[in-house]
C-alpha positions in Angstrom: 0.0 0.0 0.0 1.0 3.6 -0.5 0.5 6.3 2.1 1.8 9.8 2.8 2.0 11.5 6.1 0.0 14.8 6.1 1.2 17.8 8.0 0.1 17.4 11.7 2.5 20.2 12.8 0.9 22.7 10.4 -3.0 22.3 10.4 -5.1 23.5 7.6 -5.9 26.8 9.3 -2.2 27.8 9.2 -2.1 27.2 5.4 -5.4 28.2 4.0 -8.6 29.7 5.4 -11.5 27.3 5.9 -13.8 26.4 3.0 -17.3 25.0 3.2 -17.2 21.3 4.2 -17.9 19.1 1.1 -16.8 15.9 2.7 -19.8 14.1 1.1 -18.1 14.2 -2.3 -17.3 10.5 -3.0 -13.6 9.5 -3.4 -13.1 6.2 -5.4 -10.5 3.7 -4.3 -7.1 4.3 -6.0 -5.9 1.9 -8.7 -2.2 1.2 -9.0 -0.3 0.5 -12.2 1.5 -2.6 -13.4 4.9 -1.1 -14.3 5.6 -3.9 -16.7 2.9 -2.6 -19.1 3.5 0.3 -21.5 0.5 2.1 -22.9 1.3 4.2 -25.9 -1.8 6.4 -25.6 -5.4 6.2 -24.2 -8.7 7.2 -25.6 -11.9 8.7 -24.2 -14.4 6.1 -23.0 -12.1 3.2 -23.5 -12.0 0.3 -21.0 -9.9 1.2 -18.0 -10.0 5.0 -18.6 -11.8 6.4 -15.5 -10.2 9.8 -14.6 -10.8 11.3 -11.2 -13.3 14.2 -11.8 -11.8 17.7 -11.8 -14.1 20.8 -12.0 -12.0 23.8 -12.7 -13.1 26.9 -10.7 -15.4 25.0 -8.4 -16.5 26.6 -5.1 -14.4 24.3 -2.9 -11.3 22.2 -3.2 -13.3 19.0 -2.5 -15.7 19.9 -5.3 -12.8 20.9 -7.6 -10.8 17.7 -7.1 -7.1 17.1 -7.2 -4.7 17.2 -10.2 -3.4 13.7 -10.7 -0.5 13.6 -13.1 1.9 11.0 -11.6 2.7 7.7 -13.3 1.1 5.6 -10.5 -2.6 5.8 -11.4 -2.8 5.9 -15.2 -6.4 4.8 -15.4 -7.5 7.5 -13.0 -5.1 10.2 -14.2 -6.9 13.4 -15.0 -4.1 15.5 -16.5 -2.0 15.3 -19.6 1.8 15.7 -19.2 4.1 15.2 -16.2 5.1 17.1 -13.1 8.2 19.4 -13.2 7.8 20.2 -16.9 11.0 19.7 -18.8 12.7 18.4 -15.7 10.6 15.3 -15.9 13.1 14.1 -18.5 15.8 14.1 -15.8 13.6 12.2 -13.5 13.2 9.6 -16.3 17.0 9.4 -16.5 17.2 8.8 -12.8 14.7 5.9 -13.1 16.4 4.5 -16.2 19.9 4.4 -14.5 18.6 2.9 -11.3 19.1 6.0 -9.2 15.4 6.5 -8.4 12.8 3.9 -7.5 9.7 4.7 -9.6 7.5 3.6 -6.7 9.1 6.0 -4.2 6.6 8.2 -2.3 7.9 11.6 -1.3 7.7 12.7 2.4 5.8 16.0 2.4 5.0 16.2 6.2 7.5 19.1 6.8 7.2 20.8 3.4 3.9 22.7 3.8 3.8 26.5 3.1 5.3 28.9 5.6 2.4 31.4 5.1 -1.3 31.2 4.8 -2.6 31.6 1.2 -6.2 32.0 0.2 -8.7 31.0 -0.8 -9.7 34.2 -2.7 -12.9 34.6 -4.8 -10.7 34.4 -8.0 -9.8 30.8 -7.2 -13.4 29.8 -7.8 -13.8 31.6 -11.2 -12.8 29.2 -14.0 -11.9 32.2 -16.3 -9.6 34.2 -13.9 -6.9 31.6 -13.3 -6.2 29.2 -16.1 -2.4 28.7 -16.1 -1.7 27.4 -12.5 -3.5 25.2 -9.9 -4.8 27.5 -7.1 -4.6 24.5 -4.7 -1.1 23.5 -5.9 0.6 24.6 -2.7 -1.4 22.4 -0.3 -2.6 19.1 -2.0 -2.1 17.1 1.1 -4.5 19.4 3.0 -7.0 20.4 0.3 -7.3 16.7 -0.8 -6.5 15.0 2.4 -9.2 12.4 1.7 -7.5 11.3 -1.5 -4.1 11.2 0.1 -5.3 9.1 3.0 -6.7 6.6 0.5 -3.2 6.3 -1.1 -3.4 8.7 -4.1 -0.1 10.1 -5.3 -0.8 13.8 -5.5 2.1 16.2 -5.9 2.4 19.9 -5.1 2.8 22.3 -8.0 3.6 25.3 -5.8 6.1 25.5 -2.9 6.3 28.5 -0.5 9.3 29.2 1.7 11.3 32.1 3.2 14.8 33.3 2.3 17.4 36.1 2.5 18.3 37.9 -0.7 21.9 39.1 -0.9 22.5 41.4 -3.9 25.5 43.6 -4.5 23.3 46.3 -5.9 21.5 46.6 -2.5 24.8 46.9 -0.7 25.8 49.7 -3.1 22.4 51.3 -2.6 23.0 51.4 1.1 26.5 52.8 0.6 25.3 55.7 -1.6 22.1 56.3 0.5 19.4 55.1 -1.8 18.4 52.4 0.8 18.5 52.5 4.6 18.7 49.3 6.6 15.9 48.9 9.2 16.9 45.5 10.6 13.6 44.0 9.6 13.1 44.2 5.8 16.7 45.1 5.1 19.7 44.2 7.3 22.9 46.3 7.9 24.9 44.0 5.6 22.4 44.5 2.7 20.4 41.3 2.9 16.6 41.6 2.5 14.1 39.2 4.0 11.5 37.6 1.6 8.8 35.0 1.2 9.1 33.2 -2.1 6.8 30.9 -4.2 7.9 28.5 -6.9 5.1 27.7 -9.3 4.8 25.0 -12.0 2.4 25.7 -14.8 -0.9 23.8 -14.8 -3.1 24.7 -17.7 -6.9 24.4 -18.0 -7.1 23.9 -21.8 -10.6 25.4 -22.3 -9.6 28.5 -20.3 -6.3 28.8 -22.2 -8.1 28.6 -25.5 -10.6 31.3 -24.5 -7.8 33.5 -23.2 -6.1 33.4 -26.6 -9.2 33.6 -28.7 -8.9 30.3 -30.4 -10.9 27.1 -30.3 -9.9 24.4 -27.9 -9.7 21.9 -30.7 -7.3 24.1 -32.6 -5.2 24.6 -29.5 -5.0 20.9 -28.8 -4.1 19.9 -32.4 -1.5 22.7 -32.7 0.2 21.7 -29.4 0.2 18.1 -30.6 1.8 19.0 -33.9 4.3 21.6 -32.8 5.7 19.3 -30.0 6.3 16.6 -32.7 3.4 14.5 -31.4 4.8 14.2 -27.8 1.3 14.3 -26.3 -1.2 12.3 -28.3 -3.8 12.5 -25.5 -4.2 16.2 -26.4 -6.1 14.8 -29.4 -7.3 11.4 -28.2 -8.6 12.5 -24.7 -10.9 15.5 -25.1 -12.3 14.5 -21.7 -8.9 15.6 -20.0 -9.0 19.4 -19.7 -5.8 19.7 -17.6 -2.3 19.9 -19.1 1.1 20.2 -17.5 3.1 21.7 -20.3 6.9 21.1 -20.7 7.7 24.8 -20.2 9.5 26.7 -17.4 7.5 27.9 -14.4 7.8 31.1 -12.4 9.0 32.3 -9.0 7.2 35.0 -6.9 9.4 37.0 -4.4 7.6 39.0 -1.8 9.0 41.7 0.5 6.8 42.7 3.4 3.5 41.2 4.5 1.9 38.5 2.3 -1.4 38.9 4.2 -1.6 42.6 3.1 -1.5 41.9 -0.6 -5.3 41.9 -1.2 -5.8 45.1 0.8 -6.1 48.0 -1.7 -5.4 50.5 1.0 -1.9 49.2 1.6 0.8 50.2 -1.0 1.8 47.5 -3.4 4.8 47.6 -5.7 5.1 45.0 -8.5 7.5 44.0 -11.3 6.8 41.1 -13.6 10.2 40.1 -15.0 11.0 37.6 -17.8 14.2 35.6 -17.5 17.4 36.9 -19.2 20.3 34.7 -18.2 22.9 36.9 -20.0 22.0 40.0 -18.1 20.3 38.8 -14.9 23.1 36.4 -14.0 26.2 37.4 -16.0 25.7 41.2 -16.4 25.6 41.5 -20.2 25.1 45.1 -21.1 23.2 44.7 -24.3 19.9 44.9 -22.4 18.4 46.5 -19.3 17.2 43.3 -17.7 19.4 43.1 -14.5 19.5 46.8 -13.7 15.7 47.1 -14.2 15.2 44.0 -12.0 17.5 45.2 -9.2 15.9 48.7 -9.4 12.5 47.0 -8.9 13.9 45.1 -5.9 15.0 48.4 -4.4 11.5 49.8 -4.9 10.0 46.7 -3.3 12.2 47.0 -0.3 11.3 50.7 0.1 7.6 49.9 -0.1 7.9 47.1 2.5 9.8 49.4 4.8 7.0 51.9 4.5 4.4 49.3 5.6 3.5 48.0 2.2 4.4 45.0 0.1 6.7 44.5 -2.8 6.3 41.6 -5.4 8.7 40.5 -8.2 7.4 37.7 -10.4 10.2 36.0 -12.3 9.1 34.0 -15.4 11.3 31.4 -17.1 10.8 32.9 -20.6 14.3 33.2 -21.9 14.8 35.3 -25.0 11.1 36.4 -25.2 10.3 32.7 -24.8 12.1 32.0 -28.1 15.1 30.5 -26.2 18.7 31.5 -25.7 20.0 30.1 -29.0 17.5 32.1 -31.0 18.4 35.2 -28.9 22.1 34.9 -29.6 21.4 34.4 -33.4 19.4 37.6 -33.3 22.3 39.4 -31.5 24.6 38.3 -34.4 22.2 39.7 -37.0 21.8 43.0 -35.1 25.6 43.5 -35.0 26.4 42.4 -38.5 23.6 44.1 -40.5 24.4 47.0 -42.7 24.6 50.2 -40.7 25.3 48.4 -37.4 23.0 47.6 -34.5 20.3 50.2 -35.2 17.4 50.8 -32.9 15.1 51.1 -35.9 15.8 47.5 -36.9 15.7 46.1 -33.3 12.4 44.2 -33.7 12.9 43.4 -37.4 16.0 41.3 -36.6 14.0 39.0 -34.3 11.3 38.8 -36.9 13.8 37.8 -39.6 15.4 35.0 -37.5 12.4 33.6 -35.6 9.5 34.6 -37.8 7.9 36.4 -34.9 9.0 39.1 -32.6 7.8 37.7 -29.3 6.2 34.5 -28.0 5.8 35.3 -24.3 2.1 35.8 -24.7 1.4 38.0 -21.7 -2.2 37.0 -21.6 -1.3 34.3 -19.1 1.1 36.5 -17.1 -1.4 38.0 -14.6 -2.6 34.6 -13.2 -0.1 34.5 -10.2 -1.1 38.1 -9.4 -4.8 37.1 -9.4 -3.9 34.0 -7.3 -2.2 36.2 -4.7 -5.3 38.3 -4.4 -4.0 41.4 -6.1 -6.7 43.8 -7.2 -4.7 47.1 -7.1 -1.1 47.9 -7.9 0.1 51.3 -6.7 3.5 51.2 -8.4 4.1 48.9 -11.5 7.9 48.9 -12.2 7.5 48.2 -15.9 7.5 50.1 -19.2 5.9 47.3 -21.2 2.6 48.2 -22.8 1.8 44.5 -23.4 2.2 43.6 -19.7 0.3 46.6 -18.6 -2.6 45.8 -20.9 -2.7 42.2 -19.7 -2.7 43.2 -16.0 -5.5 45.7 -16.4 -7.5 43.3 -18.6 -7.4 40.9 -15.7 -9.3 43.5 -13.6 -6.3 44.8 -11.7 -6.0 48.6 -11.3 -2.6 50.2 -11.9 -2.0 53.6 -10.4 1.6 54.5 -11.4 4.2 53.0 -13.9 7.9 53.4 -13.2 10.4 53.6 -16.1 14.0 52.4 -15.6 16.1 55.5 -14.6 18.2 56.7 -17.5 21.4 56.4 -15.4 20.8 52.6 -15.1 20.7 51.9 -18.8 23.9 50.0 -19.7 26.3 51.2 -22.4 24.9 48.9 -25.2 21.3 48.9 -24.1 20.2 52.2 -25.6 19.1 50.3 -28.8 16.6 48.2 -26.8 15.1 51.1 -24.9 14.8 53.4 -27.9 13.1 50.7 -30.0 10.7 49.8 -27.3 9.6 53.3 -26.4 9.2 54.2 -30.0 7.0 51.1 -30.5 4.7 51.8 -27.6 6.5 51.2 -24.3 5.7 53.8 -21.6 8.7 56.1 -21.2 7.0 58.5 -18.8 9.0 61.6 -18.2 12.3 59.7 -18.7 12.2 58.9 -22.4 10.5 60.5 -25.4 11.6 58.8 -28.6 10.6 60.2 -31.9 11.9 59.1 -35.4 14.9 61.4 -35.2 16.0 60.0 -31.8 15.4 56.5 -33.0 17.7 56.9 -36.0 20.5 58.3 -33.7 20.6 55.2 -31.4 23.2 52.6 -32.6 24.9 50.0 -30.6 28.5 48.9 -30.7 29.8 46.3 -33.0 32.0 43.2 -32.2 35.3 45.0 -32.6 35.8 45.8 -28.9 39.0 47.8 -29.6 37.3 50.0 -32.1 37.0 53.3 -30.2 34.9 55.0 -32.9 32.2 52.3 -32.5 32.1 53.0 -28.8 31.7 56.7 -29.5 28.8 56.1 -31.9 27.1 53.9 -29.3 27.6 56.5 -26.6 26.3 59.3 -28.8 23.1 57.3 -29.3 22.7 56.5 -25.6 23.2 60.2 -24.8 20.5 61.2 -27.2 18.2 58.7 -25.6 18.9 59.9 -22.1 18.3 63.5 -23.1 15.0 62.8 -24.8 13.0 62.8 -21.5 14.6 66.0 -20.2 14.0 67.8 -23.5 10.3 66.6 -23.5 9.9 67.9 -19.9 11.3 71.3 -20.9 8.7 71.4 -23.7 5.9 71.1 -21.2 5.5 67.3 -20.6 4.1 66.5 -17.1 6.8 65.9 -14.4 5.5 62.5 -13.6 3.5 60.7 -16.3 1.1 58.2 -14.6 -1.1 55.6 -16.3 -4.5 54.7 -14.9 -6.5 51.6 -15.6 -9.8 52.0 -17.3 
């Protein structure tokens, strides 16, 4: 028999607020697989296919039902795909090489969330959260009856606490931008946070509606474009839940998690898409790390003032086109006739990838909705696409914060100029017209070529002056964007 110890040290009330008791919902007995049998695919209604019911957006967790996507209950599995996304391949390698027993049951008794989360009304609306499981952080509590019967139900969200140690915060203390308080920020520059790791769990009808396509077309296209990795997308229309093989996200919170839903308490937010080159290694061709660290400073300040700061970090490397494609685009930008021109910034990606961006921000607000966010006082983002997605989700945005001009790296003027010209919110910092756009050119690959550096610096200077010149012509001192 299979069993898992539930958390006796952390009762349900410490993890999630009470829901209406729906204990009368019947729970069938679990069925366990014969590991010697390999099933290539399954079909709706076939003998032996009896998935555990799951009702997305139901009023309670008991009525909603658990996501079952492990390999232990194939006949009762109600989701397509596997836990951990692309990392499931490494799990398979561990099993294949004898390093992992495929029948091993994880011990989750000391892994429950360190803070209480939800439920919020948005958890019970099938349209508001479609890309993650609202109950993914506490399956052993929300679906305790299933767990006691022996079902293998895995978390898709983990919540813990940590200290963040960034050199930029230490520098901010040194120059006086930040002041340690011993609570949010220590004297040695560490900030205290709560963080959430989230794996994607898609409700296919909701995903299709969010993107304005039919569910049939979505399923068929996912099947074709993954080289037929998931035949059940086509053969099992009764399975609405999909664990896609894509990267997840991490939520970092400074200050009180409990205060997030309170519209009267200041909330600062940045939604950041992964950029390994800048975020980790400091590449100066883009503004990703400096904008991220600036947002962290803003989050710390907000938390010190009694509010909450949130940074959501999505694994969408290279606009979700991947790092190889991103580097190919870099080469085209640097080698094209006339050099790395801001006016050709988006065209280069289009020429290499056939599309300029595949991040599809329509799904991006889901973790904000899950956290209970209804009002953002300060959004540290210039992206018009992210802003539109957040406000379309019913979240009010009071103020938008552009990256300060002094934080734009030497070779990143091309990125900022192109984005502002094409609709990004520059506020009172950047005002890019056609003339300014044409002046901004990045350096080439000859690092010893001083004239290339001068051209790049001239373009960056023109970009940084644009906001000041606009202000002198009568632009408002602080340009704010309100949600409709």
